[in-house]
Biopython code that builds the backbone (N, CA, C, O; Angstrom):
import numpy as np
from Bio.PDB.StructureBuilder import StructureBuilder

atoms = [
    (1, "MET", "N", (-71.571, 5.550, 32.111)),
    (1, "MET", "CA", (-71.109, 4.858, 30.322)),
    (1, "MET", "C", (-71.428, 3.743, 30.605)),
    (1, "MET", "O", (-70.840, 3.149, 31.509)),
    (2, "PRO", "N", (-72.585, 3.089, 29.804)),
    (2, "PRO", "CA", (-72.257, 1.585, 29.542)),
    (2, "PRO", "C", (-71.235, 1.218, 28.820)),
    (2, "PRO", "O", (-70.818, 1.842, 27.845)),
    (3, "TYR", "N", (-70.711, 0.038, 29.321)),
    (3, "TYR", "CA", (-69.639, -0.573, 28.677)),
    (3, "TYR", "C", (-69.745, -1.183, 26.966)),
    (3, "TYR", "O", (-69.148, -0.753, 25.979)),
    (4, "LYS", "N", (-70.500, -2.059, 27.043)),
    (4, "LYS", "CA", (-71.002, -2.049, 25.466)),
    (4, "LYS", "C", (-71.793, -0.822, 24.241)),
    (4, "LYS", "O", (-72.806, -0.853, 23.543)),
    (5, "LEU", "N", (-70.851, 0.028, 24.444)),
    (5, "LEU", "CA", (-71.711, 1.120, 23.693)),
    (5, "LEU", "C", (-71.053, 1.148, 21.752)),
    (5, "LEU", "O", (-69.837, 0.955, 21.763)),
    (6, "HIS", "N", (-71.502, 1.302, 20.556)),
    (6, "HIS", "CA", (-71.567, 1.027, 19.385)),
    (6, "HIS", "C", (-69.988, 1.993, 19.378)),
    (6, "HIS", "O", (-69.698, 2.318, 20.529)),
    (7, "HIS", "N", (-69.040, 2.448, 18.406)),
    (7, "HIS", "CA", (-67.640, 3.106, 18.814)),
    (7, "HIS", "C", (-68.415, 4.297, 18.122)),
    (7, "HIS", "O", (-68.111, 5.383, 18.616)),
    (8, "SER", "N", (-69.497, 4.370, 16.928)),
    (8, "SER", "CA", (-69.679, 6.067, 16.555)),
    (8, "SER", "C", (-70.495, 6.822, 17.711)),
    (8, "SER", "O", (-70.027, 7.924, 17.996)),
    (9, "LEU", "N", (-71.658, 6.415, 18.441)),
    (9, "LEU", "CA", (-72.175, 6.939, 19.685)),
    (9, "LEU", "C", (-71.029, 6.890, 20.875)),
    (9, "LEU", "O", (-71.350, 7.424, 21.936)),
    (10, "LEU", "N", (-70.077, 6.454, 20.809)),
    (10, "LEU", "CA", (-69.163, 6.492, 22.091)),
    (10, "LEU", "C", (-67.664, 7.856, 21.795)),
    (10, "LEU", "O", (-67.025, 8.546, 22.590)),
    (11, "GLN", "N", (-67.612, 7.666, 19.761)),
    (11, "GLN", "CA", (-66.926, 8.872, 19.869)),
    (11, "GLN", "C", (-68.175, 10.581, 20.256)),
    (11, "GLN", "O", (-68.150, 11.549, 21.016)),
    (12, "SER", "N", (-69.206, 9.954, 19.017)),
    (12, "SER", "CA", (-70.425, 11.795, 19.688)),
    (12, "SER", "C", (-70.329, 11.607, 21.893)),
    (12, "SER", "O", (-70.314, 12.704, 22.451)),
    (13, "TRP", "N", (-70.302, 10.951, 22.400)),
    (13, "TRP", "CA", (-70.352, 10.940, 23.417)),
    (13, "TRP", "C", (-69.479, 11.847, 24.004)),
    (13, "TRP", "O", (-69.783, 12.956, 24.443)),
    (14, "VAL", "N", (-67.694, 11.004, 23.983)),
    (14, "VAL", "CA", (-66.910, 11.442, 24.243)),
    (14, "VAL", "C", (-66.449, 12.796, 23.840)),
    (14, "VAL", "O", (-65.620, 13.458, 24.465)),
    (15, "LEU", "N", (-67.329, 13.324, 22.240)),
    (15, "LEU", "CA", (-67.192, 14.497, 21.538)),
    (15, "LEU", "C", (-68.266, 16.139, 22.530)),
    (15, "LEU", "O", (-68.148, 17.363, 22.569)),
    (16, "GLN", "N", (-69.192, 15.105, 23.126)),
    (16, "GLN", "CA", (-70.360, 15.695, 23.438)),
    (16, "GLN", "C", (-69.951, 16.172, 25.008)),
    (16, "GLN", "O", (-70.180, 17.341, 25.320)),
    (17, "LYS", "N", (-69.278, 15.155, 26.096)),
    (17, "LYS", "CA", (-68.579, 16.316, 27.087)),
    (17, "LYS", "C", (-67.621, 16.705, 26.953)),
    (17, "LYS", "O", (-67.510, 17.538, 27.853)),
    (18, "LEU", "N", (-66.361, 16.684, 26.158)),
    (18, "LEU", "CA", (-65.121, 17.162, 25.821)),
    (18, "LEU", "C", (-66.394, 19.432, 25.510)),
    (18, "LEU", "O", (-66.424, 20.578, 25.959)),
    (19, "LEU", "N", (-66.850, 18.814, 24.802)),
    (19, "LEU", "CA", (-67.929, 20.209, 23.892)),
    (19, "LEU", "C", (-68.374, 20.982, 25.466)),
    (19, "LEU", "O", (-68.246, 22.147, 25.843)),
    (20, "GLN", "N", (-68.889, 19.866, 26.086)),
    (20, "GLN", "CA", (-69.571, 20.820, 27.801)),
    (20, "GLN", "C", (-68.320, 21.354, 28.366)),
    (20, "GLN", "O", (-68.132, 22.557, 28.541)),
    (21, "LEU", "N", (-67.168, 20.098, 28.747)),
    (21, "LEU", "CA", (-66.283, 21.114, 29.241)),
    (21, "LEU", "C", (-65.637, 22.248, 28.786)),
    (21, "LEU", "O", (-65.282, 23.150, 29.545)),
    (22, "ILE", "N", (-65.458, 22.256, 27.556)),
    (22, "ILE", "CA", (-64.822, 23.847, 26.767)),
    (22, "ILE", "C", (-66.117, 25.245, 27.509)),
    (22, "ILE", "O", (-65.941, 26.326, 28.072)),
    (23, "LEU", "N", (-67.444, 24.388, 27.075)),
    (23, "LEU", "CA", (-68.015, 25.405, 27.166)),
    (23, "LEU", "C", (-68.330, 26.791, 28.803)),
    (23, "LEU", "O", (-68.385, 28.001, 29.025)),
    (24, "GLN", "N", (-68.454, 25.310, 29.575)),
    (24, "GLN", "CA", (-68.362, 25.283, 31.137)),
    (24, "GLN", "C", (-66.594, 26.365, 31.610)),
    (24, "GLN", "O", (-66.796, 27.286, 32.402)),
    (25, "SER", "N", (-65.814, 26.272, 31.357)),
    (25, "SER", "CA", (-64.684, 26.562, 31.372)),
    (25, "SER", "C", (-64.590, 27.866, 30.686)),
    (25, "SER", "O", (-63.782, 28.680, 31.131)),
    (26, "ARG", "N", (-65.260, 28.148, 29.735)),
    (26, "ARG", "CA", (-65.551, 29.493, 29.266)),
    (26, "ARG", "C", (-66.249, 30.679, 30.174)),
    (26, "ARG", "O", (-65.965, 31.871, 30.294)),
    (27, "ARG", "N", (-67.120, 29.988, 30.671)),
    (27, "ARG", "CA", (-68.475, 30.651, 31.467)),
    (27, "ARG", "C", (-67.781, 31.290, 32.633)),
    (27, "ARG", "O", (-67.838, 32.482, 32.937)),
    (28, "VAL", "N", (-67.149, 30.385, 33.217)),
    (28, "VAL", "CA", (-65.772, 31.164, 34.255)),
    (28, "VAL", "C", (-65.126, 31.767, 34.552)),
    (28, "VAL", "O", (-63.994, 31.467, 34.172)),
    (29, "THR", "N", (-65.193, 32.619, 35.127)),
    (29, "THR", "CA", (-64.385, 33.961, 35.815)),
    (29, "THR", "C", (-63.991, 34.556, 36.555)),
    (29, "THR", "O", (-64.507, 35.513, 37.132)),
    (30, "ARG", "N", (-63.021, 34.107, 36.673)),
    (30, "ARG", "CA", (-62.335, 33.988, 38.713)),
    (30, "ARG", "C", (-62.368, 35.371, 38.922)),
    (30, "ARG", "O", (-62.209, 36.310, 38.142)),
    (31, "SER", "N", (-62.655, 35.309, 40.377)),
    (31, "SER", "CA", (-62.715, 37.142, 40.962)),
    (31, "SER", "C", (-61.336, 36.698, 42.218)),
    (31, "SER", "O", (-61.266, 35.821, 43.079)),
    (32, "PHE", "N", (-60.395, 37.787, 41.775)),
    (32, "PHE", "CA", (-58.971, 37.891, 42.266)),
    (32, "PHE", "C", (-59.657, 38.678, 43.571)),
    (32, "PHE", "O", (-60.715, 39.180, 43.192)),
    (33, "PHE", "N", (-59.453, 38.898, 44.709)),
    (33, "PHE", "CA", (-59.227, 39.566, 45.833)),
    (33, "PHE", "C", (-57.541, 40.229, 46.481)),
    (33, "PHE", "O", (-56.494, 39.592, 46.367)),
    (34, "VAL", "N", (-57.636, 41.407, 47.043)),
    (34, "VAL", "CA", (-57.001, 41.353, 47.777)),
    (34, "VAL", "C", (-57.410, 42.529, 48.937)),
    (34, "VAL", "O", (-58.160, 43.504, 48.973)),
    (35, "VAL", "N", (-55.936, 41.467, 50.383)),
    (35, "VAL", "CA", (-56.439, 41.925, 51.309)),
    (35, "VAL", "C", (-56.307, 43.934, 51.205)),
    (35, "VAL", "O", (-56.017, 44.361, 50.088)),
    (36, "LYS", "N", (-56.425, 44.510, 51.823)),
    (36, "LYS", "CA", (-56.788, 46.052, 51.648)),
    (36, "LYS", "C", (-56.154, 46.396, 53.185)),
    (36, "LYS", "O", (-56.314, 45.751, 54.221)),
    (37, "ASP", "N", (-55.308, 47.752, 52.946)),
    (37, "ASP", "CA", (-54.052, 48.235, 53.702)),
    (37, "ASP", "C", (-55.104, 48.382, 55.002)),
    (37, "ASP", "O", (-56.314, 48.588, 54.920)),
    (38, "THR", "N", (-54.393, 48.237, 56.095)),
    (38, "THR", "CA", (-55.365, 48.019, 57.632)),
    (38, "THR", "C", (-54.337, 48.633, 58.297)),
    (38, "THR", "O", (-53.276, 48.805, 57.698)),
    (39, "LYS", "N", (-54.470, 49.009, 59.481)),
    (39, "LYS", "CA", (-54.034, 49.636, 60.692)),
    (39, "LYS", "C", (-52.399, 48.667, 61.429)),
    (39, "LYS", "O", (-51.207, 48.827, 61.691)),
    (40, "ASN", "N", (-53.723, 47.478, 61.458)),
    (40, "ASN", "CA", (-53.016, 46.396, 62.068)),
    (40, "ASN", "C", (-51.946, 45.494, 61.150)),
    (40, "ASN", "O", (-51.301, 44.584, 61.673)),
    (41, "GLN", "N", (-51.824, 45.816, 59.794)),
    (41, "GLN", "CA", (-51.611, 44.863, 58.705)),
    (41, "GLN", "C", (-52.157, 43.377, 58.585)),
    (41, "GLN", "O", (-51.300, 42.674, 58.049)),
    (42, "LYS", "N", (-53.191, 42.742, 58.879)),
    (42, "LYS", "CA", (-53.355, 41.487, 59.780)),
    (42, "LYS", "C", (-54.728, 41.841, 59.269)),
    (42, "LYS", "O", (-54.900, 43.029, 58.998)),
    (43, "VAL", "N", (-55.763, 40.985, 59.086)),
    (43, "VAL", "CA", (-57.290, 40.634, 58.705)),
    (43, "VAL", "C", (-57.511, 39.463, 59.406)),
    (43, "VAL", "O", (-56.725, 38.516, 59.422)),
    (44, "THR", "N", (-58.465, 39.509, 59.929)),
    (44, "THR", "CA", (-59.246, 38.372, 60.694)),
    (44, "THR", "C", (-59.990, 37.441, 59.882)),
    (44, "THR", "O", (-60.962, 37.748, 59.192)),
    (45, "VAL", "N", (-59.610, 36.568, 59.967)),
    (45, "VAL", "CA", (-60.201, 35.188, 58.648)),
    (45, "VAL", "C", (-61.409, 34.571, 60.126)),
    (45, "VAL", "O", (-61.371, 34.313, 61.329)),
    (46, "TYR", "N", (-62.099, 34.593, 59.286)),
    (46, "TYR", "CA", (-63.571, 33.990, 59.498)),
    (46, "TYR", "C", (-64.224, 32.981, 59.110)),
    (46, "TYR", "O", (-64.080, 32.676, 57.926)),
    (47, "ASN", "N", (-65.432, 31.877, 60.231)),
    (47, "ASN", "CA", (-66.068, 30.618, 59.518)),
    (47, "ASN", "C", (-66.743, 30.703, 58.599)),
    (47, "ASN", "O", (-67.051, 31.441, 57.663)),
    (48, "LYS", "N", (-66.902, 29.909, 58.984)),
    (48, "LYS", "CA", (-68.846, 29.946, 57.118)),
    (48, "LYS", "C", (-69.898, 30.879, 58.169)),
    (48, "LYS", "O", (-70.848, 31.589, 57.840)),
    (49, "ASN", "N", (-69.374, 30.604, 59.482)),
    (49, "ASN", "CA", (-71.239, 31.304, 59.747)),
    (49, "ASN", "C", (-71.190, 32.439, 60.414)),
    (49, "ASN", "O", (-71.964, 32.798, 61.301)),
    (50, "ALA", "N", (-69.593, 33.432, 59.669)),
    (50, "ALA", "CA", (-68.983, 34.748, 60.254)),
    (50, "ALA", "C", (-68.943, 34.446, 61.410)),
    (50, "ALA", "O", (-69.806, 34.919, 62.150)),
    (51, "LYS", "N", (-68.402, 33.973, 61.698)),
    (51, "LYS", "CA", (-67.443, 34.327, 63.744)),
    (51, "LYS", "C", (-65.982, 34.147, 63.348)),
    (51, "LYS", "O", (-65.438, 33.371, 62.563)),
    (52, "LYS", "N", (-65.384, 35.403, 64.378)),
    (52, "LYS", "CA", (-64.160, 35.246, 64.230)),
    (52, "LYS", "C", (-63.023, 34.220, 64.484)),
    (52, "LYS", "O", (-62.298, 34.490, 65.441)),
    (53, "THR", "N", (-62.843, 33.485, 64.032)),
    (53, "THR", "CA", (-61.537, 32.571, 64.251)),
    (53, "THR", "C", (-60.148, 33.188, 64.747)),
    (53, "THR", "O", (-60.161, 34.380, 64.439)),
    (54, "SER", "N", (-59.225, 32.927, 65.245)),
    (54, "SER", "CA", (-57.795, 33.489, 65.681)),
    (54, "SER", "C", (-57.014, 33.084, 64.868)),
    (54, "SER", "O", (-56.176, 32.322, 65.350)),
    (55, "LYS", "N", (-56.882, 33.375, 63.242)),
    (55, "LYS", "CA", (-56.156, 33.022, 62.238)),
    (55, "LYS", "C", (-56.709, 34.508, 61.532)),
    (55, "LYS", "O", (-57.792, 35.074, 61.679)),
    (56, "LYS", "N", (-55.084, 35.029, 60.419)),
    (56, "LYS", "CA", (-55.037, 36.077, 60.295)),
    (56, "LYS", "C", (-54.848, 35.838, 59.283)),
    (56, "LYS", "O", (-54.566, 34.688, 58.946)),
    (57, "VAL", "N", (-54.954, 37.051, 58.250)),
    (57, "VAL", "CA", (-53.867, 36.902, 56.766)),
    (57, "VAL", "C", (-53.217, 38.052, 56.975)),
    (57, "VAL", "O", (-53.343, 38.800, 57.945)),
    (58, "ALA", "N", (-52.134, 38.248, 55.534)),
    (58, "ALA", "CA", (-51.739, 39.680, 56.571)),
    (58, "ALA", "C", (-52.008, 40.431, 54.576)),
    (58, "ALA", "O", (-52.262, 40.037, 53.437)),
    (59, "MET", "N", (-51.737, 41.584, 55.294)),
    (59, "MET", "CA", (-52.493, 42.675, 54.468)),
    (59, "MET", "C", (-51.672, 41.983, 53.061)),
    (59, "MET", "O", (-50.817, 41.105, 53.182)),
    (60, "GLY", "N", (-52.234, 42.724, 51.340)),
    (60, "GLY", "CA", (-51.507, 42.347, 50.567)),
    (60, "GLY", "C", (-51.770, 40.619, 50.062)),
    (60, "GLY", "O", (-51.495, 40.028, 49.018)),
    (61, "SER", "N", (-52.067, 40.422, 50.640)),
    (61, "SER", "CA", (-52.290, 38.997, 50.130)),
    (61, "SER", "C", (-54.038, 38.486, 48.755)),
    (61, "SER", "O", (-55.234, 38.432, 49.038)),
    (62, "THR", "N", (-53.296, 38.222, 47.349)),
    (62, "THR", "CA", (-53.615, 37.996, 46.846)),
    (62, "THR", "C", (-54.717, 36.817, 47.088)),
    (62, "THR", "O", (-54.218, 35.906, 47.750)),
    (63, "TYR", "N", (-56.293, 36.548, 46.679)),
    (63, "TYR", "CA", (-56.950, 35.524, 46.379)),
    (63, "TYR", "C", (-58.202, 35.022, 45.758)),
    (63, "TYR", "O", (-59.053, 35.912, 45.753)),
    (64, "THR", "N", (-58.683, 33.722, 45.146)),
    (64, "THR", "CA", (-59.535, 33.712, 44.465)),
    (64, "THR", "C", (-61.244, 33.496, 45.344)),
    (64, "THR", "O", (-61.772, 32.741, 46.161)),
    (65, "ALA", "N", (-61.494, 34.408, 44.724)),
    (65, "ALA", "CA", (-62.825, 33.967, 45.515)),
    (65, "ALA", "C", (-64.107, 33.171, 45.200)),
    (65, "ALA", "O", (-64.906, 33.454, 44.307)),
    (66, "LYS", "N", (-64.209, 31.911, 46.245)),
    (66, "LYS", "CA", (-64.650, 30.900, 45.444)),
    (66, "LYS", "C", (-66.162, 30.706, 45.596)),
    (66, "LYS", "O", (-66.736, 29.902, 44.862)),
    (67, "ALA", "N", (-66.995, 31.583, 46.745)),
    (67, "ALA", "CA", (-68.047, 32.024, 46.601)),
    (67, "ALA", "C", (-67.782, 32.979, 47.832)),
    (67, "ALA", "O", (-66.754, 33.150, 48.487)),
    (68, "VAL", "N", (-69.221, 33.631, 47.953)),
    (68, "VAL", "CA", (-69.880, 34.803, 48.380)),
    (68, "VAL", "C", (-70.897, 34.634, 49.131)),
    (68, "VAL", "O", (-71.962, 34.279, 48.625)),
    (69, "LYS", "N", (-70.802, 34.812, 50.235)),
    (69, "LYS", "CA", (-72.732, 34.579, 51.060)),
    (69, "LYS", "C", (-72.525, 35.752, 52.588)),
    (69, "LYS", "O", (-71.598, 36.009, 53.356)),
    (70, "LYS", "N", (-74.060, 36.233, 52.419)),
    (70, "LYS", "CA", (-74.591, 36.918, 53.610)),
    (70, "LYS", "C", (-75.101, 35.575, 54.547)),
    (70, "LYS", "O", (-75.818, 34.577, 54.472)),
    (71, "VAL", "N", (-73.978, 36.475, 55.702)),
    (71, "VAL", "CA", (-74.841, 35.866, 57.318)),
    (71, "VAL", "C", (-74.874, 37.287, 57.973)),
    (71, "VAL", "O", (-74.351, 38.397, 57.873)),
    (72, "HIS", "N", (-76.073, 36.386, 58.922)),
    (72, "HIS", "CA", (-76.349, 38.051, 60.091)),
    (72, "HIS", "C", (-75.577, 39.119, 58.983)),
    (72, "HIS", "O", (-74.430, 39.553, 58.878)),
    (73, "SER", "N", (-76.661, 39.268, 58.338)),
    (73, "SER", "CA", (-75.916, 40.749, 57.576)),
    (73, "SER", "C", (-74.342, 40.820, 57.575)),
    (73, "SER", "O", (-74.073, 41.883, 58.135)),
    (74, "THR", "N", (-73.387, 40.300, 57.273)),
    (74, "THR", "CA", (-72.554, 40.433, 56.791)),
    (74, "THR", "C", (-72.134, 39.615, 56.079)),
    (74, "THR", "O", (-72.182, 38.401, 56.274)),
    (75, "LYS", "N", (-71.505, 40.371, 54.836)),
    (75, "LYS", "CA", (-71.172, 40.098, 53.566)),
    (75, "LYS", "C", (-69.678, 39.078, 53.141)),
    (75, "LYS", "O", (-69.020, 39.790, 52.383)),
    (76, "ILE", "N", (-69.195, 38.192, 53.277)),
    (76, "ILE", "CA", (-68.277, 37.350, 53.592)),
    (76, "ILE", "C", (-67.761, 36.684, 52.230)),
    (76, "ILE", "O", (-68.644, 36.419, 51.415)),
    (77, "VAL", "N", (-66.308, 36.351, 51.851)),
    (77, "VAL", "CA", (-66.063, 35.623, 50.603)),
    (77, "VAL", "C", (-64.940, 34.580, 50.982)),
    (77, "VAL", "O", (-63.905, 34.789, 51.615)),
    (78, "ARG", "N", (-65.386, 33.453, 50.458)),
    (78, "ARG", "CA", (-64.639, 31.926, 51.042)),
    (78, "ARG", "C", (-63.152, 31.830, 49.855)),
    (78, "ARG", "O", (-63.203, 31.601, 48.647)),
    (79, "ILE", "N", (-61.740, 32.127, 50.828)),
    (79, "ILE", "CA", (-60.703, 31.899, 50.469)),
    (79, "ILE", "C", (-60.139, 30.833, 50.122)),
    (79, "ILE", "O", (-59.321, 30.720, 49.208)),
    (80, "ASN", "N", (-60.608, 29.847, 50.948)),
    (80, "ASN", "CA", (-60.324, 28.306, 50.596)),
    (80, "ASN", "C", (-60.853, 26.967, 51.233)),
    (80, "ASN", "O", (-60.926, 27.053, 52.459)),
    (81, "LYS", "N", (-61.064, 26.308, 50.953)),
    (81, "LYS", "CA", (-62.629, 25.316, 52.369)),
    (81, "LYS", "C", (-63.104, 25.748, 53.101)),
    (81, "LYS", "O", (-64.327, 25.874, 53.042)),
    (82, "SER", "N", (-62.282, 26.257, 54.312)),
    (82, "SER", "CA", (-62.860, 26.365, 55.982)),
    (82, "SER", "C", (-63.114, 27.985, 55.967)),
    (82, "SER", "O", (-64.225, 28.355, 56.348)),
    (83, "GLN", "N", (-62.122, 29.024, 55.536)),
    (83, "GLN", "CA", (-61.306, 30.362, 56.039)),
    (83, "GLN", "C", (-62.251, 31.216, 54.905)),
    (83, "GLN", "O", (-62.420, 30.894, 53.729)),
    (84, "TRP", "N", (-62.885, 32.549, 55.696)),
    (84, "TRP", "CA", (-63.926, 33.364, 55.205)),
    (84, "TRP", "C", (-63.334, 34.779, 55.211)),
    (84, "TRP", "O", (-63.024, 34.962, 56.388)),
    (85, "LEU", "N", (-63.082, 35.645, 54.655)),
    (85, "LEU", "CA", (-62.347, 37.036, 54.602)),
    (85, "LEU", "C", (-63.881, 37.573, 54.429)),
    (85, "LEU", "O", (-64.677, 37.226, 53.556)),
    (86, "ASN", "N", (-64.146, 38.762, 55.769)),
    (86, "ASN", "CA", (-64.835, 39.943, 55.022)),
    (86, "ASN", "C", (-64.504, 40.571, 54.274)),
    (86, "ASN", "O", (-63.287, 40.575, 54.088)),
    (87, "THR", "N", (-65.601, 41.712, 53.169)),
    (87, "THR", "CA", (-65.756, 42.185, 52.191)),
    (87, "THR", "C", (-65.252, 43.532, 52.330)),
    (87, "THR", "O", (-64.667, 44.077, 51.393)),
    (88, "LYS", "N", (-65.501, 44.280, 53.784)),
    (88, "LYS", "CA", (-64.747, 45.339, 54.001)),
    (88, "LYS", "C", (-63.493, 45.288, 53.915)),
    (88, "LYS", "O", (-62.883, 46.354, 53.836)),
    (89, "ASP", "N", (-62.756, 44.005, 53.909)),
    (89, "ASP", "CA", (-61.877, 43.885, 54.169)),
    (89, "ASP", "C", (-60.761, 43.932, 52.699)),
    (89, "ASP", "O", (-59.770, 44.616, 52.443)),
    (90, "VAL", "N", (-61.365, 43.038, 52.078)),
    (90, "VAL", "CA", (-60.680, 43.462, 50.913)),
    (90, "VAL", "C", (-61.079, 44.248, 49.395)),
    (90, "VAL", "O", (-62.220, 44.710, 49.392)),
    (91, "VAL", "N", (-60.521, 44.392, 48.501)),
    (91, "VAL", "CA", (-60.640, 44.721, 47.561)),
    (91, "VAL", "C", (-60.532, 43.992, 46.516)),
    (91, "VAL", "O", (-59.712, 43.073, 46.519)),
    (92, "LYS", "N", (-61.406, 44.264, 45.301)),
    (92, "LYS", "CA", (-61.082, 42.870, 43.898)),
    (92, "LYS", "C", (-60.777, 43.437, 43.001)),
    (92, "LYS", "O", (-61.395, 44.356, 42.464)),
    (93, "ASP", "N", (-59.658, 42.924, 42.663)),
    (93, "ASP", "CA", (-58.668, 43.015, 41.866)),
    (93, "ASP", "C", (-58.674, 42.854, 40.276)),
    (93, "ASP", "O", (-57.626, 42.971, 39.639)),
]
sb = StructureBuilder()
sb.init_structure("model")
sb.init_model(0)
sb.init_chain("A")
sb.init_seg("    ")
for serial, (resi, resn, name, xyz) in enumerate(atoms, 1):
    if name == "N":
        sb.init_residue(resn, " ", resi, " ")
    sb.init_atom(name, np.array(xyz, "f"), 0.0, 1.0, " ", f" {name:<3s}", serial, name[0])
structure = sb.get_structure()
């Protein structure tokens, strides 16, 4: 934003940005996932390349899906910055 803007231009610019933010927030729908019931009570966590890690999450845990992608014919859901779950292990809530 330039330093010297006319007051009315500044107001219209701010209103335009606020309107954009409101519209973006309405478009976003959050998808919640719950880890399915399993025999082992835990589900393996994957990395971004769909490789298993040593970490596990408990069944019944609820997460917000940040992203979904397909790697090597495996569909995975991102639950945080570096952790992914197999879509076979989760149920949409």
